[in-house]
N, C-alpha and C positions, 0 to 999 in steps of 0.2 A: 422158650421160654420159663421166665423166675417162678419160684414156689409161690403165692401165697402164703406167709407167716402168723399163725393164731398164740397169742400167746393167752392162754386161758388162768385166769386170776383165783386160783385155788389160798386164800384166806377163808378165814371160815363166812365172816358176812358173805364172798360170795359163794363157799361151797353149799352154805343150805338156802340159799337164792337159784339155785340151780343149777351152779357149774361143774358140777358130779356128772351132770349130765355130756355138759361138752365135751368131757376129760373121752367118752369113748365115741364120741362123733366123727372120728376117723375108719370108724367097724360102719355106720351107719352114711359116710359119700359116697352124692348121688356115683352113676360112675367116672363121667366127666369130668367129676372134680378126685376125683383120687389120687392120681400122681401130680396132681398139681396144689397139694393142701400140706402145709409140713404142719405139724399141730405138738405143743407144750405147753405144760404144767408150768404159772412164778407162781414161788410162795406170794407171797402180795405186790397187787398192785400200789397197793397205798392210796385210792381213789375215794375211798371209801367215807374218807374223812374229811370231805370239801364236798357240803353239796352241792357247787358247782358243774360239778363230774357228773352231778345225778346219782343215779341207782344201785347200788351190784343187779345183778352179777357182770362184772365189768370183762373184757376181754384186748387183744390188743388185735386188731388185725392190719399190719406191716405198721404201719407206725400211723396207723389210725385206732382212737379206741370208741368202742362202740359201748354203750348204759345203759341197761337194761334187759340188756344181752336174750336173745329167743335163739335156738336152734335157724329158726324162719329167719331174722332178718340178717345172720351167723353166716347162711347162704347164700342170702340177698348180696351181702359186703361181698364175698370172696366171687361173687359172679360179675358183679361192678370191676373188679381188679383183675380179673381174667378177662377183661374187654381187652 
């Protein structure tokens, strides 16, 4: 099974809106997901410049953009992709 890739925006707006805690997510992933997820930080996804994308923080999960990301909705998206 391929790994789900998370690209966490670490631009200023995303970082202060909560993305900083997503960078630690790898340590707190549930056991059933630990070996199925690859997490990396990206300098900026440049999505906060256009309100059509939603509000920060932004996370790219494989090719799907998640706006207003939270740990809970990130984990839900990962589980959806693993099914």
